[in-house]
C-alpha positions in Angstrom: 0.1 0.3 -0.4 1.5 3.4 -1.0 -1.2 5.9 -0.3 -1.1 8.8 1.4 -2.2 8.8 4.7 -2.3 10.4 7.5 -3.8 9.7 11.4 -7.1 11.0 10.5 -7.6 7.5 8.6 -7.0 4.9 11.0 -10.6 5.0 12.1 -12.5 4.6 8.8 -9.5 2.0 8.0 -9.0 0.1 10.7 -13.5 -0.4 10.8 -13.0 -1.4 7.3 -10.7 -4.5 8.1 -12.8 -6.0 11.2 -16.0 -5.6 8.6 -18.1 -3.1 10.7 -20.4 -0.9 8.7 -19.8 2.6 8.7 -22.8 4.1 6.2 -24.2 6.6 9.1 -21.0 7.5 10.9 -19.3 11.2 11.1 -15.5 11.0 9.9 -12.7 12.7 6.9 -11.1 10.3 7.0 -10.6 7.8 4.5 -10.9 4.0 3.5 -7.9 3.4 2.6 -9.0 -0.1 0.6 -11.4 1.8 -0.9 -11.3 3.3 -4.3 -12.7 6.6 -3.5 -9.6 7.9 -1.5 -9.4 11.4 -2.3 -5.4 11.7 -3.0 -4.4 13.7 -0.5 -3.8 15.0 3.5 -4.9 17.9 5.4 -3.3 20.1 8.2 -4.7 21.8 10.2 -2.7 25.0 8.7 -4.4 24.6 5.4 -0.9 22.9 4.1 -1.7 19.8 2.1 0.2 16.7 0.6 -1.1 14.9 -2.3 -0.3 12.4 -4.0 1.9 14.7 -6.5 2.4 17.9 -4.3 2.8 19.0 -1.2 1.6 23.0 -0.4 3.2 24.3 2.6 2.5 28.0 4.1 0.6 28.9 0.3 3.3 27.7 -1.8 3.4 24.4 -4.3 5.9 21.8 -4.2 6.8 18.9 -6.4 6.4 16.0 -4.3 8.5 13.7 -6.0 11.4 16.5 -7.0 10.8 18.9 -4.0 10.9 21.4 -6.5 8.9 24.6 -6.4 5.9 24.0 -9.3 4.9 27.1 -11.0 1.0 28.1 -12.3 0.0 27.1 -16.0 -2.1 29.9 -18.0 -5.5 29.2 -17.7 -5.1 30.8 -21.5 -4.3 32.6 -24.2 -6.0 35.7 -22.7 -5.2 35.7 -19.4 -2.1 35.6 -17.8 -3.1 34.8 -14.2 -1.6 31.3 -13.2 -3.6 28.8 -11.1 -1.5 27.1 -9.0 -1.7 23.0 -9.7 -2.0 22.8 -6.0 -5.0 25.4 -5.7 -7.8 22.6 -6.5 -6.6 20.4 -3.6 -6.0 23.1 -1.0 -9.9 24.7 -2.7 -10.8 21.0 -1.3 -8.7 21.2 2.3 -10.2 24.7 3.1 -13.7 23.2 3.7 -13.4 20.0 4.5 -11.5 22.0 7.5 -14.7 24.7 8.0 -16.2 21.6 8.3 -14.2 20.5 10.7 -14.7 23.7 12.4 -18.1 23.7 11.9 -19.1 21.1 14.2 -15.9 21.4 16.9 -17.1 25.3 17.3 -20.3 25.0 16.8 -21.0 22.1 19.0 -22.4 20.3 16.1 -22.5 16.5 18.0 -25.8 17.6 20.4 -28.0 17.8 17.4 -26.7 14.3 16.2 -29.7 11.7 17.0 -28.1 8.5 18.8 -31.5 6.3 17.6 -30.7 7.2 13.8 -27.1 5.7 13.9 -28.0 2.7 15.6 
């Protein structure tokens, strides 16, 4: 196995290996044996590591070479460039927002535990 993984992936992966049904569980990690694995891990500060890239302090690096990766032109008309890390960075920020909503908004208090069984 050579998946990009973090500590957050332990629970869903172990539950899969134990044969425990997880359809109604809430977690942000991945079952590392699933074909739907997202291919990146989010760090609390917004940085991430993916299969191809590492983003730290807003700078995108090639994971294999460690070299800084510059963006590519969006079109011939536009001169702005978009980093190849930008699409993953947007997903990471969305996940961190969801995590903050759950933790700081105390959203677990609204969860129906009877429905989870």
